[in-house]
C-alpha positions, 0 to 999 in steps of 0.5 A: 500500500505504501508503494501505491501512495508513494509514486505513480507515472503520468503520460501527458496527452500529445507528449512523449514525456513520462513524468514520475511524481512522488507523494505530495508533489504538485505541478502544472503543465501547459501544452498544445492540448491545454492545461493539466494540473495535478496537486498534492497526491499524498493519499490514495483518494487523490489517485483514485479521483484522478483515475475514476473521476472528471473534475468540473471547475468554473471555466475548465474541466480537469482529468478528461483523459483516461490514464488507466493504462498499463504502466501509468500508475505504479502498483496498479494492474490496468491490463485488460481482463475479460473476467474482470470486465464481466464482473464490473460491467452493468447495464441497468434500465432506468425508464422505458416506454414504447419510443424511448429508453434510458439506461445506465451503462457502468464499467465501460470505456468511452470509446465503446459507449461512443461506438454504440452511439454512432452505430445507432445513428448511422449503421442500424438499418431502417426502411425509408422512401427512396423514390417518388414517381410523381404523376401529378402535383399541382400544389404550390410545393415543388416536386423536389421539396415534396419528395424530400419531405416524403423521404423523411417520413418514418415507416413503422415496419421491421427492417430485419424482414427485408434485404438491402436493394442494390443499384441494379437489383429488380424490385421484389417483395423482399427489398421494396415497399410501395405506397400510393398518394392520391388526393384532390382538394375540393370545396365543401358544399356543406360548409357554413356560409359564415365560416372562414376556416379552411378546414370547413371550407375545403375537403382534403385541404391538408394532406397527412400521412394517413392519406398514404396507402400501402400497396403490398407487393407480391405476398407481403400482406401475409408475411408482414405482421400488422401490415405497414404504416407510417409511425404517425398518422397526423404528420402534415405533408402538404396543404392544398386548395380547391382544384389542386391534386397530388398523384404519386407512387412512393418506393421505400427501400432498406438503408443506413443513416451513413448513406442518408439521415432519413434511414437513421432509426433514432430521433436521438441517441446520446449519453452523458456521464453520471454526475457526482456532487460532494458537499465538503461541509454542512450547509444550513439556513440561508446557505442551504437554500442558496445551494439548493437554488444553484442546482436543477430541481430535485438535485439538492434537498433540505432535510432536518435543516441541512442540505443533502444531495438527493439525486445527483443524476438530475444535475445538468452540469451548469456549475452555477454553484461555482459562481458564488464565492461563499459556496465555490470552495465548499462543493466539489463537482465531479463526473464518474468516468465509466458510468454512462447515462444512455438515452435512445429515442426511436423514430418508431420502426423498432423498439429502442431496446431492439435498436440497442441489440442491433447496435451490439450485433453490428459491433460484434460483426465489425470485431469479427471482420477485424479479427479475420483481417488480422488473421490474414496479415499474420499468416 
């Protein structure tokens, strides 16, 4: 234990130098990547905080680089171990609905968490309108703009049932969905004589997604459970006036978000680090109230006249508390380095947990491909 507290090695990002510090050392280095400040490492607690926490100051963020690599700290075994990873890794679902899920991913490095985020955004496939065959469009909206709007409409169908359609492939029931949009605006002869409301004066004046009809190809009606529809029935597509008409056929195919954003299966996929708030002294009276008001509702509560941290995960990281001199040096704001609060909001094609499963499967396939390439290089 004495060896652990007495010395360790820090590798500076962007620098080839390795600096060995003894216990109680303090130094500050400025390089091309910003300022790295380390002070008073006389206890294990300081070392653990640098290894596992990110420190929020008023204008800066410290300890952002992960230094838990073999040889960085004397006395620590930071080599990667599968058994240790399985023991430490946790995934806990916090809330879940039909379209959104929030879960905690604990014991994983940032590159993995970011890989899942990027795969969710750009590599999990969905179905989207790719071609629009316009037979008639007498509305005020140009053909190109209308086709673009139609392409962005999310389709509620399981993309895993379909195959990718290549450029020269023929249309089949396994690679294409077909829709028909045909609507004409007319005057409503039964409209009240004194009304000026277009919804009462005209019929079909607003074109919604519910107006679009699915036209099954081949035997699709039998092997697509529940049929095909757009995720919402009331998405406004266009506005018409008497005599104006839309007549077009829509062709949807399978694709991924890296090709076009319309194929992205998520409205958002994001993560943030779990906040940690340390009160370095008791807060009572007006200071307790002031401390409470510096954070989002629910973060700090007053119990028995004293401020306590009730739910740190609700903190937005505003750092408002550090702007007040009477509070700044009495509160420590941290982020847990390997505790990610992950949020996935689906556009409706798949359940958000199914999207995460697909992201994991895709990452595993990437790893298998990489291993095959390595095997080729080493043979």
